[in-house]
TORGU-656011 format. One record per atom (N, C-alpha, C): x, y, z. Coordinates in steps of 0.05 Angstrom, whole numbers, padded with zeros to 5 digits, always signed. Layout:
N
XYZ ...
END
This chain:
328
+01511+01389+01856 +01486+01395+01841 +01462+01395+01859 +01465+01380+01882 +01441+01377+01900 +01430+01404+01909 +01448+01423+01913 +01439+01448+01925 +01430+01469+01903 +01438+01464+01878 +01430+01481+01856 +01435+01511+01862 +01460+01516+01871 +01467+01542+01880 +01464+01564+01858 +01473+01559+01834 +01471+01579+01813 +01442+01584+01806 +01427+01562+01802 +01399+01565+01795 +01383+01582+01816 +01389+01577+01841 +01375+01591+01863 +01383+01621+01863 +01408+01626+01857 +01417+01654+01856 +01403+01669+01833 +01400+01655+01810 +01387+01666+01787 +01357+01672+01794 +01344+01653+01807 +01316+01655+01814 +01312+01678+01833 +01330+01682+01852 +01327+01704+01871 +01326+01731+01857 +01340+01734+01834 +01339+01758+01819 +01313+01760+01803 +01304+01738+01793 +01280+01737+01777 +01254+01743+01793 +01255+01736+01819 +01231+01740+01836 +01222+01769+01836 +01241+01788+01833 +01234+01816+01833 +01216+01824+01810 +01215+01808+01789 +01199+01814+01766 +01171+01802+01767 +01165+01787+01789 +01139+01775+01791 +01117+01797+01795 +01094+01791+01784 +01072+01811+01786 +01055+01804+01811 +01060+01821+01831 +01046+01816+01857 +01021+01833+01859 +01012+01836+01884 +00986+01848+01890 +00984+01877+01879 +01004+01893+01883 +01003+01921+01874 +00999+01924+01844 +01014+01908+01829 +01012+01910+01800 +00986+01897+01791 +00977+01876+01804 +00951+01864+01797 +00928+01884+01801 +00930+01900+01822 +00909+01920+01827 +00908+01941+01805 +00932+01948+01794 +00932+01967+01772 +00919+01955+01747 +00925+01929+01743 +00912+01915+01720 +00882+01914+01723 +00873+01907+01747 +00845+01905+01753 +00830+01931+01748 +00844+01953+01754 +00832+01980+01752 +00832+01990+01723 +00845+01976+01705 +00847+01985+01677 +00820+01986+01664 +00815+02007+01648 +00788+02010+01636 +00781+01990+01614 +00802+01978+01602 +00797+01959+01581 +00821+01940+01578 +00817+01920+01561 +00838+01900+01557 +00863+01912+01545 +00861+01931+01527 +00884+01942+01514 +00902+01957+01534 +00889+01970+01553 +00905+01984+01574 +00919+01963+01591 +00906+01940+01597 +00918+01918+01611 +00943+01909+01597 +00941+01906+01571 +00964+01896+01555 +00987+01916+01556 +00980+01942+01555 +01001+01962+01557 +01015+01961+01584 +01000+01956+01605 +01012+01954+01632 +01029+01929+01634 +01020+01907+01622 +01037+01883+01622 +01064+01888+01610 +01064+01902+01588 +01090+01909+01575 +01107+01926+01593 +01094+01945+01607 +01109+01962+01626 +01121+01945+01649 +01107+01924+01656 +01116+01907+01678 +01138+01887+01669 +01145+01888+01643 +01166+01871+01633 +01157+01844+01621 +01130+01842+01617 +01120+01817+01605 +01123+01819+01575 +01132+01798+01563 +01134+01797+01534 +01107+01791+01522 +01094+01812+01511 +01067+01810+01501 +01068+01798+01473 +01051+01778+01468 +01049+01765+01443 +01024+01775+01428 +01028+01781+01402 +01006+01791+01385 +01005+01775+01359 +00981+01774+01348 +00978+01762+01321 +00994+01779+01301 +01013+01767+01286 +01029+01783+01268 +01014+01796+01246 +00990+01786+01239 +00975+01797+01217 +00955+01818+01227 +00941+01812+01249 +00920+01830+01258 +00928+01848+01281 +00950+01840+01295 +00959+01856+01318 +00943+01850+01343 +00924+01831+01341 +00908+01824+01364 +00924+01811+01387 +00918+01818+01411 +00932+01807+01435 +00926+01777+01437 +00948+01762+01440 +00946+01733+01444 +00950+01726+01473 +00928+01723+01487 +00930+01720+01516 +00945+01694+01524 +00936+01672+01514 +00948+01647+01523 +00977+01644+01513 +00983+01654+01490 +01011+01654+01480 +01029+01670+01499 +01018+01693+01508 +01033+01710+01526 +01038+01697+01553 +01017+01685+01564 +01019+01672+01590 +01037+01647+01589 +01034+01631+01569 +01050+01607+01567 +01079+01614+01562 +01084+01635+01548 +01111+01644+01544 +01124+01652+01571 +01108+01664+01588 +01117+01672+01615 +01125+01646+01630 +01109+01626+01628 +01115+01601+01642 +01140+01587+01630 +01141+01587+01604 +01164+01574+01591 +01190+01586+01599 +01190+01613+01601 +01215+01627+01609 +01223+01619+01637 +01204+01618+01655 +01210+01611+01683 +01221+01583+01685 +01207+01564+01672 +01216+01537+01674 +01243+01532+01660 +01247+01546+01638 +01273+01543+01624 +01296+01552+01642 +01292+01573+01657 +01313+01583+01675 +01319+01562+01696 +01299+01550+01707 +01303+01530+01728 +01314+01504+01717 +01304+01495+01694 +01313+01471+01682 +01343+01472+01674 +01351+01495+01665 +01379+01499+01657 +01398+01496+01680 +01389+01505+01704 +01407+01503+01727 +01404+01478+01743 +01387+01459+01734 +01382+01435+01750 +01386+01410+01733 +01394+01413+01708 +01398+01391+01689 +01372+01374+01687 +01350+01388+01685 +01323+01375+01682 +01317+01355+01704 +01323+01362+01728 +01317+01345+01751 +01287+01339+01752 +01279+01315+01761 +01250+01307+01761 +01232+01326+01775 +01241+01339+01797 +01223+01356+01812 +01213+01380+01796 +01228+01388+01775 +01220+01411+01759 +01195+01404+01743 +01188+01379+01740 +01165+01371+01725 +01139+01371+01741 +01141+01373+01767 +01118+01368+01785 +01093+01384+01777 +01096+01410+01773 +01072+01427+01768 +01062+01424+01739 +01079+01413+01722 +01071+01411+01694 +01053+01388+01688 +01051+01369+01707 +01034+01346+01702 +01004+01354+01701 +00997+01376+01713 +00969+01385+01712 +00961+01392+01684 +00979+01401+01667 +00973+01407+01639 +00969+01382+01623 +00986+01362+01629 +00982+01336+01616 +00955+01324+01623 +00948+01326+01649 +00923+01315+01658 +00900+01328+01643 +00901+01354+01641 +00880+01369+01626 +00879+01360+01597 +00902+01357+01585 +00903+01350+01556 +00892+01322+01551 +00899+01303+01568 +00889+01276+01564 +00859+01275+01568 +00849+01289+01589 +00820+01290+01593 +00806+01301+01569 +00816+01324+01560 +00803+01338+01537 +00804+01321+01512 +00827+01308+01507 +00830+01292+01483 +00811+01268+01483 +00809+01254+01505 +00791+01231+01507 +00762+01239+01503 +00754+01260+01518 +00726+01268+01516 +00718+01278+01488 +00736+01295+01477 +00730+01306+01450 +00730+01286+01428 +00749+01268+01428 +00750+01247+01408 +00725+01229+01409 +00717+01222+01433 +00693+01206+01436 +00668+01220+01426 +00668+01246+01429 +00644+01262+01421 +00646+01273+01393 +00669+01269+01380 +00673+01279+01353 +00677+01309+01352 +00689+01320+01373 +00694+01349+01375 +00724+01354+01373 +00732+01376+01360 +00760+01383+01358 +00770+01395+01385 +00790+01382+01397 +00799+01392+01423 +00821+01413+01422 +00828+01422+01398 +00852+01440+01395 +00851+01463+01414 +00829+01476+01418 +00828+01500+01435 +00828+01494+01464 +00828+01468+01472 +00828+01461+01500 +00854+01450+01510 +00874+01448+01492 +00899+01435+01499 +00921+01456+01505 +00937+01450+01525 +00960+01467+01533 +00986+01454+01523 +01001+01469+01508 +01027+01459+01498 +01048+01466+01519 +01044+01455+01543 +01063+01462+01565 +01066+01439+01585 +01056+01415+01579 +01059+01393+01597 +01086+01379+01593 +01089+01357+01607 +01113+01340+01603 +01110+01321+01580 +01086+01317+01570 +01080+01299+01548 +01074+01316+01523 +01083+01306+01500 +01078+01320+01475 +01048+01321+01469 +01038+01344+01463 +01009+01347+01458 +01000+01330+01434 +01015+01329+01413 +01007+01314+01389 +01007+01284+01395 +01025+01275+01412 +01026+01247+01420 +01001+01240+01436 +00993+01258+01454 +00969+01254+01470 +00944+01252+01452 +00942+01271+01433 +00919+01271+01415 +00919+01246+01397 +00942+01238+01387 +00943+01214+01370 +00935+01189+01386 +00943+01188+01411 +00936+01165+01428 +00906+01164+01432 +00894+01187+01437 +00864+01188+01441 +00850+01180+01415 +00860+01189+01392 +00847+01183+01367 +00849+01153+01360 +00871+01140+01367 +00875+01112+01362 +00864+01095+01384 +00858+01108+01407 +00850+01093+01431 +00872+01073+01440 +00897+01082+01436 +00920+01066+01444 +00939+01085+01459 +00945+01078+01484 +00958+01097+01501 +00986+01088+01511 +00997+01068+01498 +01023+01058+01506 +01046+01078+01504 +01042+01098+01486 +01063+01118+01482 +01065+01138+01505 +01045+01139+01522 +01045+01158+01544 +01062+01147+01567 +01073+01165+01582 +01089+01157+01606 +01070+01148+01628 +01079+01127+01643 +01063+01119+01666 +01065+01140+01688 +01044+01143+01704 +01020+01126+01706 +00998+01134+01687 +01004+01152+01667 +00982+01162+01650 +00973+01142+01629 +00991+01124+01621 +00983+01104+01600 +00960+01087+01611 +00964+01075+01634 +00943+01058+01646 +00918+01075+01652 +00922+01098+01664 +00899+01115+01672 +00883+01124+01648 +00896+01132+01626 +00882+01140+01602 +00866+01117+01590 +00878+01094+01590 +00864+01070+01579 +00839+01064+01596 +00842+01065+01622 +00820+01060+01640 +00798+01082+01637 +00806+01107+01635 +00787+01129+01631 +00772+01127+01605 +00786+01120+01584 +00774+01117+01558 +00753+01095+01558 +00760+01072+01570 +00742+01050+01571 +00717+01057+01588 +00722+01071+01611 +00699+01078+01628 +00680+01097+01613 +00691+01116+01598 +00675+01135+01584 +00659+01122+01562 +00671+01102+01549 +00657+01087+01528 +00633+01071+01540 +00637+01061+01564 +00616+01044+01576 +00593+01061+01588 +00600+01082+01602 +00579+01097+01616 +00573+01125+01606 +00591+01136+01589 +00586+01162+01578 +00588+01185+01598 +00598+01179+01622 +00600+01199+01643 +00628+01211+01644 +00631+01237+01636 +00657+01249+01635 +00670+01252+01663 +00654+01250+01684 +00666+01252+01711 +00686+01230+01716 +00681+01206+01705 +00699+01184+01710 +00726+01189+01697 +00726+01203+01674 +00751+01210+01661 +00767+01228+01680 +00754+01248+01691 +00767+01267+01709 +00778+01252+01734 +00762+01236+01746 +00770+01222+01771 +00794+01204+01767 +00793+01189+01746 +00815+01170+01740 +00841+01184+01734 +00839+01205+01718 +00864+01220+01710 +00874+01238+01732 +00857+01248+01749 +00866+01264+01772 +00884+01246+01790 +00876+01222+01794 +00893+01204+01811 +00920+01200+01798 +00920+01196+01772 +00946+01192+01758 +00963+01217+01760 +00951+01241+01758 +00965+01266+01759 +00980+01268+01786 +00966+01263+01808 +00978+01266+01834 +00999+01244+01840 +00994+01221+01829 +01014+01199+01831 +01040+01207+01817 +01038+01220+01794 +01061+01229+01779 +01076+01251+01794 +01060+01269+01806 +01072+01291+01822 +01088+01280+01846 +01076+01260+01860 +01090+01248+01883 +01115+01234+01874 +01113+01220+01851 +01137+01205+01842 +01160+01224+01836 +01154+01247+01823 +01175+01266+01817 +01185+01282+01842 +01168+01283+01862 +01177+01295+01887 +01199+01279+01900 +01199+01253+01895 +01220+01236+01905 +01221+01235+01936 +01244+01237+01947 +01247+01236+01976 +01250+01263+01989 +01248+01284+01973 +01251+01311+01984 +01226+01317+02001 +01231+01323+02026 +01210+01327+02046 +01191+01350+02038 +01203+01372+02030 +01187+01396+02023 +01170+01390+01998 +01181+01378+01977 +01166+01372+01953 +01143+01353+01959 +01148+01333+01975 +01127+01314+01982 +01105+01327+01999 +01113+01345+02016 +01094+01359+02033 +01075+01376+02017 +01085+01391+01997 +01067+01409+01982 +01049+01393+01964 +01058+01370+01954 +01041+01353+01937 +01019+01340+01955 +01027+01330+01978 +01008+01318+01996 +00987+01338+02005 +00995+01363+02009 +00976+01384+02016 +00956+01388+01993 +00966+01388+01969 +00948+01391+01946 +00927+01369+01945 +00936+01345+01951 +00918+01322+01951 +00897+01325+01973 +00906+01332+01997 +00887+01335+02019 +00867+01357+02014 +00876+01379+02004 +00858+01402+01999 +00838+01394+01977 +00847+01380+01957 +00829+01371+01936 +00808+01352+01947 +00816+01334+01964 +00797+01315+01977 +00777+01330+01995 +00787+01350+02009 +00769+01366+02027 +00748+01381+02010 +00757+01393+01988 +00739+01408+01971 +00718+01390+01958 +00727+01366+01950 +00708+01347+01939 +00687+01339+01959 +00695+01334+01983 +00675+01328+02005 +00656+01351+02009 +00666+01375+02009 +00648+01398+02014 +00628+01402+01991 +00638+01399+01966 +00620+01402+01943 +00597+01381+01945 +00604+01357+01951 +00584+01336+01953 +00565+01341+01976 +00575+01352+01998 +00557+01359+02020 +00536+01380+02011 +00546+01399+01996 +00528+01421+01987 +00509+01412+01965 +00515+01391+01952 +00497+01380+01931 +00475+01364+01944 +00478+01358+01970 +00458+01342+01985 +00453+01316+01970 +00474+01302+01963 +00472+01278+01947 +00467+01253+01964 +00469+01256+01990 +00464+01234+02009 +00480+01209+02002 +00466+01186+01998 +00480+01161+01994 +00496+01161+01967 +00485+01174+01947 +00499+01176+01922 +00525+01192+01925 +00523+01213+01942 +00547+01229+01947 +00568+01214+01962 +00560+01196+01981 +00578+01180+01996 +00594+01161+01977 +00580+01150+01958 +00593+01132+01939 +00612+01148+01921 +00604+01172+01913 +00621+01188+01896 +00646+01197+01912 +00643+01203+01938 +00666+01210+01954 +00686+01188+01955 +00677+01164+01957 +00696+01141+01957 +00710+01138+01930 +00695+01142+01909 +00706+01139+01882 +00726+01162+01876 +00719+01186+01886 +00735+01210+01879 +00760+01213+01897 +00761+01198+01919 +00783+01202+01938 +00810+01196+01925 +00829+01214+01929 +00856+01212+01918 +00875+01202+01939 +00888+01180+01935 +00908+01169+01953 +00933+01186+01953 +00948+01185+01976 +00974+01198+01976 +00976+01221+01996 +00953+01231+02005 +00954+01253+02024 +00956+01243+02053 +00953+01261+02072 +00954+01254+02100 +00926+01249+02112 +00906+01260+02100 +00878+01256+02110 +00867+01230+02099 +00857+01213+02116 +00847+01187+02107 +00818+01188+02097 +00812+01169+02081 +00785+01167+02070 +00764+01166+02092 +00769+01150+02113 +00750+01148+02135 +00744+01175+02148 +00764+01192+02150 +00760+01218+02161 +00739+01234+02145 +00742+01234+02119 +00724+01249+02102 +00696+01236+02102 +00694+01210+02103 +00668+01197+02104 +00653+01204+02129 +00668+01206+02152 +00655+01214+02177 +00645+01242+02175 +00662+01260+02164 +00654+01288+02160 +00629+01290+02142 +00629+01274+02121 +00606+01275+02103 +00581+01265+02117 +00583+01244+02132 +00560+01232+02145 +00548+01251+02166 +00565+01267+02179 +00556+01284+02201 +00548+01312+02192 +00553+01319+02167 +00543+01344+02157 +00564+01366+02156 +00557+01389+02143 +00577+01409+02138 +00588+01422+02163 +00570+01426+02183 +00580+01437+02209 +00603+01421+02220 +00599+01394+02220 +00620+01376+02230 +00644+01377+02212 +00640+01380+02186 +00662+01381+02167 +00681+01403+02175 +00670+01427+02180 +00687+01450+02187 +00700+01446+02215 +00686+01435+02233 +00697+01430+02260 +00720+01410+02258 +00716+01389+02243 +00737+01369+02240 +00761+01380+02225 +00756+01395+02204 +00779+01407+02189 +00795+01425+02207 +00782+01438+02226 +00795+01457+02244 +00813+01443+02264 +00811+01416+02266 +00828+01401+02285 +00851+01387+02270 +00854+01393+02245 +00876+01380+02230 +00898+01401+02224 +00917+01392+02209 +00938+01411+02200 +00928+01432+02181 +00902+01431+02174 +00890+01450+02156 +00872+01470+02171 +00878+01473+02197 +00862+01492+02213 +00864+01520+02203 +00887+01528+02192 +00889+01556+02181 +00872+01559+02157 +00870+01538+02141 +00852+01539+02118 +00823+01542+02127 +00815+01527+02147 +00787+01527+02156 +00779+01551+02172 +00799+01565+02184 +00794+01588+02201 +00778+01610+02186 +00756+01618+02197 +00740+01639+02185 +00721+01630+02164 +00722+01604+02157 +00703+01593+02138 +00681+01577+02152 +00659+01573+02138 +00637+01558+02150 +00615+01553+02130 +00592+01546+02141 +00569+01539+02123 +00560+01562+02106 +00566+01586+02115 +00557+01610+02099 +00577+01619+02078 +00601+01606+02078 +00622+01614+02059 +00616+01603+02031 +00619+01619+02011 +00615+01610+01983 +00637+01591+01975 +00631+01574+01955 +00652+01556+01945 +00675+01571+01934 +00670+01593+01922 +00691+01610+01910 +00710+01619+01932 +00699+01627+01955 +00715+01636+01978 +00731+01613+01989 +00719+01590+01991 +00732+01566+02001 +00755+01558+01983 +00751+01557+01957 +00772+01550+01938 +00795+01569+01939 +00788+01595+01942 +00809+01615+01944 +00825+01611+01970 +00812+01605+01992 +00825+01600+02017 +00844+01576+02016 +00835+01555+02002 +00851+01531+01998 +00876+01538+01982 +00873+01553+01961 +00897+01561+01945 +00916+01578+01961 +00905+01597+01976 +00922+01615+01992 +00936+01600+02014 +00923+01580+02026 +00936+01563+02046 +00960+01549+02034 +00955+01538+02011 +00977+01522+01998 +01001+01540+01991 +00996+01563+01979 +01018+01580+01971 +01032+01591+01995 +01017+01596+02017 +01030+01606+02041 +01048+01585+02054 +01041+01559+02050 +01058+01538+02060 +01084+01537+02045 +01082+01542+02019 +01106+01542+02002 +01125+01565+02010 +01114+01586+02022 +01130+01609+02030 +01152+01601+02050 +01149+01578+02062 +01170+01569+02081 +01198+01570+02068 +01198+01566+02042 +01224+01565+02028 +01236+01592+02026 +01221+01614+02033 +01232+01641+02031 +01257+01644+02048 +01258+01629+02069 +01280+01633+02088 +01305+01616+02081 +01303+01600+02060 +01325+01584+02051 +01341+01598+02029 +01367+01592+02028 +01384+01605+02008 +01386+01589+01982 +01386+01562+01985 +01388+01546+01961 +01375+01519+01966 +01371+01503+01944 +01359+01477+01947 +01334+01475+01929 +01323+01451+01927 +01299+01446+01912 +01276+01464+01921 +01275+01468+01947 +01253+01483+01959 +01251+01511+01947 +01273+01524+01944 +01273+01552+01933 +01263+01552+01904 +01271+01532+01888 +01263+01531+01860 +01234+01523+01857 +01225+01505+01874 +01196+01497+01873 +01179+01521+01881 +01187+01535+01902 +01172+01558+01911 +01170+01579+01889 +01192+01583+01874 +01191+01603+01852 +01172+01594+01830 +01174+01568+01822 +01156+01558+01801 +01127+01560+01809 +01122+01553+01835 +01094+01555+01844 +01084+01583+01843 +01101+01602+01850 +01094+01630+01849 +01088+01640+01821 +01104+01631+01802 +01100+01638+01774 +01073+01626+01764 +01068+01601+01771 +01043+01588+01764 +01019+01604+01774 +01021+01614+01798 +00999+01629+01809 +00998+01657+01797 +01021+01668+01790 +01021+01694+01776 +01005+01691+01750 +01011+01671+01734 +00998+01666+01709 +00968+01661+01713 +00962+01646+01733 +00934+01640+01739 +00919+01666+01745 +00931+01683+01761 +00919+01709+01768 +00916+01727+01744 +00937+01727+01727 +00935+01743+01703 +00913+01734+01684 +00909+01708+01683 +00888+01697+01666 +00860+01706+01677 +00857+01706+01703 +00832+01714+01716 +00828+01744+01710 +00848+01760+01714 +00846+01789+01711 +00840+01797+01682 +00855+01786+01663 +00852+01792+01635 +00824+01784+01625 +00816+01760+01633 +00789+01751+01624 +00768+01768+01637 +00772+01776+01662 +00752+01792+01676 +00749+01820+01664 +00772+01832+01658 +00771+01859+01646 +00758+01858+01618 +00766+01838+01603 +00755+01835+01576 +00724+01831+01577 +00715+01817+01598 +00686+01811+01600 +00671+01834+01613 +00686+01855+01622 +00673+01878+01634 +00664+01874+01662 +00677+01855+01677 +00670+01851+01705 +00680+01874+01722 +00667+01878+01744 +00675+01900+01762 +00702+01893+01775 +00718+01913+01782 +00743+01908+01797 +00738+01892+01822 +00716+01897+01836 +00710+01882+01861 +00708+01852+01856 +00693+01845+01835 +00689+01817+01829 +00715+01804+01820 +00730+01817+01804 +00756+01807+01795 +00775+01803+01819 +00775+01823+01836 +00793+01822+01860 +00787+01799+01878 +00762+01792+01880 +00754+01769+01897 +00763+01743+01886 +00770+01742+01861 +00777+01716+01848 +00807+01711+01848 +00823+01731+01851 +00852+01727+01849 +00863+01715+01875 +00887+01702+01872 +00900+01689+01894 +00925+01703+01902 +00935+01697+01926 +00960+01708+01935 +00982+01694+01919 +01003+01709+01910 +01024+01694+01896 +01052+01705+01903 +01054+01725+01920 +01080+01734+01927 +01094+01715+01946 +01120+01712+01942 +01136+01698+01962 +01145+01718+01982 
END
């Protein structure tokens, strides 16, 4: 079972159906949303529509795409823990939204993703009762801490910071001892910490920013807190120079003080997905399956960007600048 031979063979066939750059460009060039939907159907995507009105259901369509991919992998791996890694981000989003909305008296229904590892209704019920024992650790403790912090200071940032730490801790736990799985989670942590440092630098928060950097730092990566604090203290020029001397030099290459945050975030995502491409040369194993799931996650992310952009009437140029690489 360790090599997941059948599941990897199945995934190799499914990779051909992924929507890569060429198909994305056709979607971006579509004159309206309905033409986009027609193209999706041509590309083999199961399009979901409201049975009464016939209206296109974007999120239902995209989540169905994710469910199909994960079901294929789960079936061939007997629900191995590593298959859960990327789904924790949806639980993190749900717990954040539930806590914030319940505290504010707002209905969170439209903000919740029915695709995490935790039951959405359980998450919502826990937030409403302010009792989180039913959640899997490390989220039970983190949700309790986040809820208490929000009640005391009313600052939603604390909810995000506390639950982000729990999310990455859960991802590392499910990565287990697999070197590749741990590497890609650690990279996510490091890139998140780097982006946090850069945002704070550009906010020119000075001492307040330094304190926020300490509070926002996520443990588990390879870059140490001291490294980021030095970069913050010395300014953005030093930040880019220091980043260029780490394992993230390819991410930092071509970026600098004149780069927009959008460009930097895109470069970080592309660096991460390009690292996952290492699995392309393997025939079987967790690495192959994780790489496929990561690629589907980015496909769905790109489709969400394109569909929303076309619906909003954004120019193809602007939409194109926002999408990420997702081909293996």
